[in-house]
N, C-alpha and C positions, 0 to 999 in steps of 0.2 A: 669307684667314686660315685657318689650320689649326684644326680642331675639337679637342675635348678628347681626351685619352688615357684609356683605361679599364683597370682592373685585370683581369688574367687570372683571378684566383681569385674564387670565389663569396663573397658576403657574406650573413650571416644577421642579420635585424632582428627584434626582439621589440617588440610594441606593445601597450599595456594598454587594457582597457576603461575607460570613464569614465562618471561620472554628473554631469550638469550641472543647474543651477538650485538643487538642494539645498533646495527650498522657496522662500524669498523671493529668492534671488539670480538672478533670471531673466536669461538670456543673459549672465551675468557670472561666476558662481562654478562651479567644477568640481572634481571629486575623482577621482584616479587609483586604479583598483582592481586587485587582484592576480588578474586573469583576462586571458589573453594570446593574441593571434594571433602566429604566426611566419611569416616569409617568407624564402626563400632565393632570391637573384638572382644570375645569372651572365650576363655579356656574351658573346654567341655570335657566330658568323660571319655568320648571317643569320636572318631570320624571327622569329616570336614563338611561344613555347610556354608555355602556362600550365597548371599542374596544381593542383587544389584538393581538399583533404581537409577533412572536418568541416563546419562551418556553411556553407551556401550551395553545397555541392558539387553539388547537383542543380539549382540555379537560377541561379547566377552565370554570366555570359558568360566564355568563355575566349579573348577576342580584345581588340581595342583599346577595346571598350566597357567593359571591367572598370575600376572606379573606381581600383584600385591602378595599373593600367597607364596610365590617363589622368593620374594624379598624377605618375607617373614621367616621362611625356612632358613635362609642364609643367616639372618640375624640370630635365630635360635641356636644355630650351630655355633656361632661365636659365643653366645651366652651360656652354652654348656649342655644343651639338649632340647629335644622337641617335646611339646606338650602332648598329652594323650589325644586330645581333640580340639577343634577350633570351630567357633561360630563367628562368621564375619558378615556384617551388613554394610554395603557401600551405597552412598548417595553421591553420584557423580554429576558434577556441573561443568567441569573443564572439557571443552570439545576435544575429540580424539583426532590425531593425525592432522592437526592444524598449526603446529608450531607454538603451542602454548604450554608445553611441558607436562602433558597428561601422563606420560610414562614416568617422568621424574616424580610426579605427585604420587603415583602408585608405589614407587620404590620407597620414597621417604615415609609415606604413611605406613607401609609395611614394617620397615625397620624400627620406626619410632613406636609403633603399636607393640611390636614384639618386646622391645625394651620395657615398655610401660607395664605389660602384664607379667613381667618377670621380676620377682622380688630381688632387690639388689641390682637391678639391671643397669642403672646408671654408673655403678662402680665397675661393672664388667665391660660396658660399651659406652665410653664417654663421647662427648660431642665430636671430638677430632676423629675418633674411630667410626662414628656414624657417617661422617663425610667420606671417609676412606672406603667404607663398605658400600655406600651409595654410588660412589664413583666406579668401584669395581663392577657393580651390577649394570650401571648405565653405560659405561665406557668413556665418558667425558664428564668433567666436573661443573661445567658452567650452569646448567639448569638445576642440578641437585644442590649446588651451593646456595643459590637464591631461594630454592624451595625450603631448605632446612633453616637458613639464617634469616630470611626476610630481607627487606630493604633492597639495596643496590650492592651487588657483590662482584668481586674480582677473584677469579679462581685460576689456579695453575697447578702443575705437578712438579714436584721437586724430588729427584732420585726415585721417580715412580710413585710417590705418595701425593695424594691430593691435598691442596692447601687452599684456603680462601680467607679473604677479609671482607667485612661488611661495612658499608658506608650508608649514610643517611641521605636519601634523595631529597631534593628541595621540595618543601611542602606544597609549593604553588603548582607543581607539575600534575596534570591530569592525563592519565593514559586513556586513549581511545583505541579500541581494537575493532578491526573490520574483518569479520570471519566469513569466508566463502562457504558455499554449500558442499564442495567436494574437497576431500583431503589430498595431501601429497605425502607419500612415504618418505621418511627421513633418509632411508637408504637411496631412494631415487634422487633426492636433492643432493646428497653427498657425492653420488656417482657422477654428477655433472662437473665437479670441481677439478681443475687441472692439477697435475702434480707439481708444477712450478708456475710462478707468476713473475711479471716484470719487476725488477728492482725498484723502479719508480713507484709502482703501485704499492709495494710492501712498505716503502718509506712513507708514502702518503697516509696509509692506514695506521701506521705506528703513531704518527703525529695526531691524527684525528681521534684515535682511541685514547691517547693521553688527554686531549682536549675534552673528550666526552666525560671523563671523571670530574673535571672542573665544572662542566656545563650541567651535569645531572645533579651535582651536589650544591653548587653555589651560584652558578651564573646561567640560568635556563635560557637567557637571551642568545646564548651561543649554540643552542642545540641544533639549529639547522646546519651550520658548518660542521659541528662535532659529529653528526650522524652520517656523514658522507662515507661511502664504502666503495672500495675497488677490488676487494678480495673474493667475494662470494656471490653477491646479489645478482650481478649481471650474468655470471656463468649459469646461475640457476633459473634465469628468466624463461628458457624454453619449457620448463616444467610448470611454470605458473605465470603465463603472460598477462592474465588479468590482474594479478597481484602487482606485477612489475609496473603495469600501466597505471594502477592506482597510486603506487608510491611516487611515480614520476609526476602525475597530475598534482598530488598534494604538495610535493616539494616545489613544483613550479609556482604554487600559490603561497610559498613561504612557510609551509607546514613541515616540521621535522617528522618525517615518516620513514619507516624501515620495514623490511620483511622480518616478522617475528620468528626467531629461531630458524628452522629449516623451511618455514612457510607452511601453507600459503597465506596465513593470517597477516594482515598489515597492522602495524602499531604506529600510532601517532602520539607524540608527547607534546601536549599543548597546555595553555593556561586556562584557568576556570572560565574566564570571560568569553573564550572562543570555542570551548569544548563542544557545546551543542551545535554550533554552526559547522564545525569540522565534521562532526558525526553525521551531518546531513549531506555531506558531499559524496558519499560512496555510490549511491545509485542502486539500481536493482541487482539482486543476486548476492548482496552482502548483508550480514547482520552486524550493525554498528552498535557497540556498547561502550558507554563511559564506565570506567572502573576507578577504583581507588588504588593507592599505593599500599601494599601490605607491609607492615612493619614487624610482624611476629614470626613469620615462617611457619614451619610445621610445629604444631603444639598439641598437647593433651588438654582437653577441655572437660568441664563437667558434663555428665550425660544429658542433663536437662538443658533445653534452650537451643 
């Protein structure tokens, strides 16, 4: 049987940063942020050429070990076969190892780019299959759901398959991220979590996660209460004491702040009128950035611009 046919023209894919958990929504809730990686992919006659600018330019592999390349290979297998060669140019802006979904961005960019350069790709790998494949590569669906769909997402697995719904976050919310200089490995952060938690803590988190859906979409004034967590942030504090301290200081000032994903970045969800003031609260050692809410998720864009 003949393999797939590929487009001669290059494709450009833009993929957003994401923040998962958002406090109580552990491994379920995600938010897509207006900070982007770009990748341009062209099917070549032979070989593999990877060029990287920005984040990871000095550390990421430029061969088959690159997560984006591995993700493309997995998608091409589903699409029916590998191209003869690939030329890949990455412009990375999402910090690595900081809890802002850089690995999910690489995975989603890879599988969407593979689909885009394959003629008839959307028929062979629809959006539901994209989410399933991204979840298989990443191991959990919270970041990849927000990365693919944009907006505010709720992800879960049903009989082993990844599912997600997308909601529209309130337009008045301004995300402010506080990025520290040093990363924390996700494996390290996950390794600090206990196998069991008190029933009262689980019940409290269930209520706050439900409240967070209402707060993020319709009633932002409830965000401080809705972002309270008892399941993961305190357990991970020994790996990121500065981040935990900043979260506690911000929350004591009435600012809805959480650890972003597995950390150590801190995310605050504030109003436009107070965003600049909140961004100035971090102090030395932090890069504070006001971002926008991303509505589009991972998308194929024109090459120019």
